[in-house]
Each structure stands twice: as C-alpha cells, then as structure tokens.
Backbone bond lengths (Angstrom), bond angles and torsions (degrees), N, CA, C in turn:
res aa  C-N    CA-C-N  psi(-1)  N-CA   C-N-CA  omega(-1)  CA-C   N-CA-C  phi
1 M - - - 1.433 - - 1.559 106.40 -
2 S 1.318 114.33 131.34 1.451 119.66 -176.39 1.520 109.51 -110.06
3 A 1.328 114.54 166.66 1.534 119.65 177.72 1.489 111.89 -91.49
4 T 1.344 117.20 12.89 1.449 117.35 177.77 1.551 111.08 -85.67
5 G 1.345 112.18 160.77 1.480 116.33 179.30 1.515 114.42 -75.49
6 A 1.317 120.64 -172.63 1.419 123.90 -178.79 1.470 112.23 -65.16
7 G 1.304 122.55 -29.81 1.436 124.51 179.43 1.500 113.88 -90.04
8 G 1.328 119.07 8.21 1.421 123.29 177.85 1.543 113.57 88.02
9 K 1.229 118.85 -7.01 1.450 122.95 178.19 1.507 112.32 -94.46
10 K 1.315 116.37 143.89 1.449 120.48 173.28 1.458 110.36 -71.03
11 P 1.391 118.78 144.61 1.406 117.29 179.37 1.543 111.25 -71.57
12 A 1.299 116.45 149.42 1.421 122.30 179.94 1.511 110.05 -62.74
13 I 1.293 116.76 143.62 1.495 121.52 175.92 1.498 109.38 -94.86
14 A 1.297 118.14 125.32 1.454 122.77 179.18 1.519 109.76 -143.96
15 L 1.254 117.06 136.33 1.428 124.82 173.23 1.523 107.93 -92.79
16 T 1.299 118.36 102.76 1.437 123.20 -172.43 1.548 108.53 -113.19
17 P 1.346 114.05 146.82 1.477 119.81 177.98 1.486 110.76 -52.78
18 G 1.276 119.93 133.87 1.491 122.53 -178.60 1.478 114.56 102.24
19 S 1.313 116.96 -15.04 1.501 122.36 179.55 1.545 109.67 -70.48
20 L 1.312 115.85 146.32 1.461 122.47 176.63 1.515 105.37 -91.92
21 V 1.330 114.68 124.66 1.439 121.64 -177.84 1.579 115.09 -132.66
22 R 1.279 115.16 157.30 1.422 122.59 168.14 1.499 110.03 -124.69
23 L 1.370 115.39 123.39 1.437 123.25 -166.90 1.532 108.83 -122.11
24 R 1.294 116.29 128.65 1.560 118.57 171.27 1.503 107.46 -108.12
25 S 1.295 112.63 130.73 1.483 120.29 -179.53 1.510 109.61 -129.47
26 A 1.305 114.54 159.07 1.460 122.45 179.82 1.573 109.25 -60.77
27 G 1.293 117.58 130.20 1.426 122.09 175.70 1.473 113.39 -116.85
28 P 1.341 119.10 -163.24 1.408 121.41 179.88 1.548 113.21 -66.91
29 E 1.278 115.64 140.24 1.453 123.32 -177.58 1.521 109.84 53.72
30 E 1.347 122.31 -122.14 1.432 122.68 -177.07 1.504 112.20 -108.37
31 T 1.280 120.43 27.81 1.448 121.37 177.65 1.504 112.20 -103.16
32 A 1.329 115.46 162.52 1.490 122.96 175.56 1.508 109.29 -112.12
33 I 1.332 113.75 145.49 1.428 121.10 176.20 1.526 105.47 -100.49
34 V 1.368 115.58 126.13 1.486 121.09 -178.87 1.500 105.85 -100.94
35 S 1.333 118.44 126.79 1.435 125.17 174.99 1.542 111.04 -124.98
36 T 1.371 111.88 119.15 1.445 115.94 -179.59 1.520 105.94 -117.29
37 G 1.371 114.83 135.85 1.437 119.21 179.30 1.528 111.78 167.24
38 T 1.298 117.62 -157.47 1.414 124.40 -175.70 1.524 111.28 -101.77
39 F 1.294 114.87 125.37 1.476 123.75 -179.72 1.580 106.16 -69.27
40 R 1.397 115.59 121.07 1.426 119.67 -179.84 1.503 116.96 -101.93
41 G 1.332 115.64 -20.11 1.490 122.54 175.02 1.454 114.85 146.15
42 L 1.253 115.46 -173.77 1.508 124.22 179.22 1.495 108.26 -99.39
43 V 1.408 114.77 131.05 1.498 119.69 -176.52 1.526 103.94 -121.31
44 S 1.362 112.91 141.90 1.429 117.82 176.24 1.542 109.20 -110.71
45 I 1.340 114.98 124.13 1.475 119.99 178.36 1.504 108.01 -120.70
46 G 1.278 118.45 116.15 1.425 123.12 177.11 1.521 115.62 52.53
47 G 1.314 115.17 34.35 1.501 120.11 177.62 1.551 109.38 93.03
48 D 1.324 121.34 -12.94 1.491 122.93 175.14 1.450 110.32 -96.50
49 N 1.335 117.60 144.18 1.476 121.44 179.57 1.521 111.46 -100.82
50 A 1.357 113.96 149.78 1.457 119.17 -178.36 1.462 108.47 -145.08
51 L 1.382 117.56 148.93 1.499 119.53 173.54 1.501 107.57 -86.89
52 A 1.319 118.23 138.59 1.466 127.11 176.52 1.503 107.07 -96.15
53 I 1.317 118.10 116.64 1.453 124.01 176.48 1.495 111.27 -119.09
54 E 1.348 116.53 119.10 1.483 118.05 172.40 1.486 110.82 -86.51
55 L 1.352 114.54 110.52 1.463 121.66 -173.07 1.483 113.37 -63.06
56 D 1.350 116.09 145.24 1.455 121.66 -175.80 1.526 112.79 -94.70
57 G 1.256 120.83 -0.84 1.430 122.43 177.71 1.471 116.56 91.65
58 S 1.356 116.20 18.10 1.453 119.18 179.85 1.567 109.56 -68.32
59 E 1.336 116.82 -23.56 1.440 122.67 169.44 1.554 109.20 -102.36
60 K 1.302 119.55 150.50 1.430 121.06 -174.31 1.552 111.97 -65.33
61 D 1.266 118.05 143.67 1.448 127.30 179.75 1.497 114.75 56.34
62 E 1.338 117.63 25.35 1.451 120.11 -179.74 1.531 113.74 -110.97
63 K 1.343 118.00 -8.01 1.424 119.15 -176.56 1.601 111.47 -61.40
64 G 1.363 112.92 132.48 1.413 120.75 -179.31 1.486 117.16 81.79
65 R 1.296 118.16 -12.46 1.463 121.55 177.24 1.523 108.71 -72.83
66 V 1.371 116.20 141.49 1.419 118.90 178.58 1.524 107.75 -103.12
67 R 1.347 114.35 125.67 1.504 123.33 178.16 1.460 108.99 -102.93
68 L 1.329 117.50 128.79 1.451 122.78 172.70 1.501 108.23 -100.30
69 V 1.310 113.94 121.22 1.494 120.56 -178.30 1.517 109.42 -113.39
70 P 1.342 115.67 112.19 1.505 118.91 179.74 1.545 112.85 -55.61
71 I 1.289 120.03 139.89 1.442 123.37 -178.93 1.508 113.28 -53.48
72 P 1.390 116.69 -44.97 1.485 113.15 -179.82 1.499 116.49 -64.47
73 A 1.331 117.58 -19.93 1.438 120.86 -178.88 1.531 113.17 -81.95
74 I 1.320 117.99 -11.76 1.494 119.14 -173.22 1.539 110.30 -74.09
75 L 1.309 112.53 133.02 1.481 121.05 173.98 1.473 113.46 -99.74
76 T 1.347 116.89 -47.95 1.483 119.51 175.60 1.566 109.06 -146.67
77 V 1.273 115.73 157.17 1.463 122.65 172.18 1.473 109.12 -133.72
78 D 1.300 119.90 116.66 1.453 126.13 177.69 1.500 107.89 -101.79
79 I 1.315 120.08 118.39 1.440 123.18 175.49 1.528 105.93 -88.86
80 L 1.300 114.17 107.23 1.500 122.74 -177.53 1.500 112.08 -80.46
81 E 1.286 118.20 -38.51 1.399 126.11 178.57 1.535 111.09 -149.31
82 A 1.344 116.64 112.70 1.485 117.82 -174.97 1.515 110.53 -84.09
83 A 1.258 116.59 140.83 1.452 123.23 176.62 1.488 107.08 -95.43
84 K 1.295 116.97 145.16 1.471 120.30 177.64 1.480 110.67 -73.01
85 P 1.364 119.13 136.48 1.407 118.56 -179.56 1.520 112.66 -68.21
86 E 1.333 115.73 142.42 1.455 119.99 178.66 1.558 109.27 -75.95
87 E 1.319 115.17 141.85 1.491 119.07 178.65 1.488 106.10 -74.89
88 E 1.367 113.67 146.19 1.407 119.48 175.25 1.553 110.11 -64.12
89 K 1.323 116.29 136.75 1.420 118.83 179.61 1.507 107.45 -102.88
90 R 1.234 118.62 120.62 1.477 123.31 -179.22 1.530 108.96 -102.16
91 V 1.255 116.09 132.70 1.496 122.43 -178.06 1.523 103.63 -94.29
92 E 1.300 115.65 119.01 1.477 119.98 176.60 1.537 109.55 -75.26
93 S 1.345 116.62 127.74 1.440 117.26 -177.14 1.550 107.48 -79.77
94 T 1.322 117.06 129.85 1.384 119.92 -178.97 1.486 111.90 -98.05
95 Q 1.262 118.08 130.09 1.474 123.77 -177.56 1.549 107.47 -94.14
96 S 1.288 116.85 137.33 1.441 119.89 175.10 1.498 109.49 -60.16
97 P 1.354 121.52 136.62 1.436 124.30 -176.89 1.532 108.84 -63.18
98 G 1.294 116.61 136.26 1.433 122.16 176.77 1.494 115.68 86.81
99 Y 1.347 116.67 -3.43 1.479 115.92 -178.99 1.483 114.68 -63.76
100 F 1.363 114.97 -48.20 1.494 120.43 176.62 1.520 110.05 -111.09
101 R 1.289 116.30 84.10 1.429 121.32 176.67 1.456 113.16 -99.25
C-alpha cells in the first residue's frame, strides 16, 4: 500500500488555515519551544513574517492564546491534521438593469 493518491500522484502539501500542527521553534539558549494547536495564518509584523498558531492547551493556561512564531525561528512544522483549503468566493458584480441597452 502506498501513500500516493488514486491517480498515482502524491497529494500536494499545503499548510492551510484550520490545520492542526505541532511546531518547534528556537527558544532561549539551546532549547526548542513546542507549540501545538490550530494554524490560523501568516502574519506580517514590521516586514517580518510569522505563523499564527492558536494553542490547544497542551501546556497549562495556554488554551486559546495565539502565538506568533517568526519564520526564521522555525525548526520543524508537523501537520497533524490538514484542513481542506477554502475555495475562493468570487462576488459577481451586478449591473443595474437597463444600464447597457
């Protein structure tokens, strides 16, 4: 049994908002900070990008807190449960009746 899809292709890897992740990032001295929770998106702070993780409470008093982890500090990202990407919703522009007759 292989990990490929029905067409023989491997599924694309995407970190989508709503996915459950475990992230290890650089911490003080030679330790790593482990953050487990729901990926909420990419945030830009002063020109630097960070991942926003809503913590799941695996550490005391952390449930619901959003942790911003700067991209250069990330060591590993484990996607524990991938969320399906939302389809883009396009708004159809409505023309007033009779405008272009």
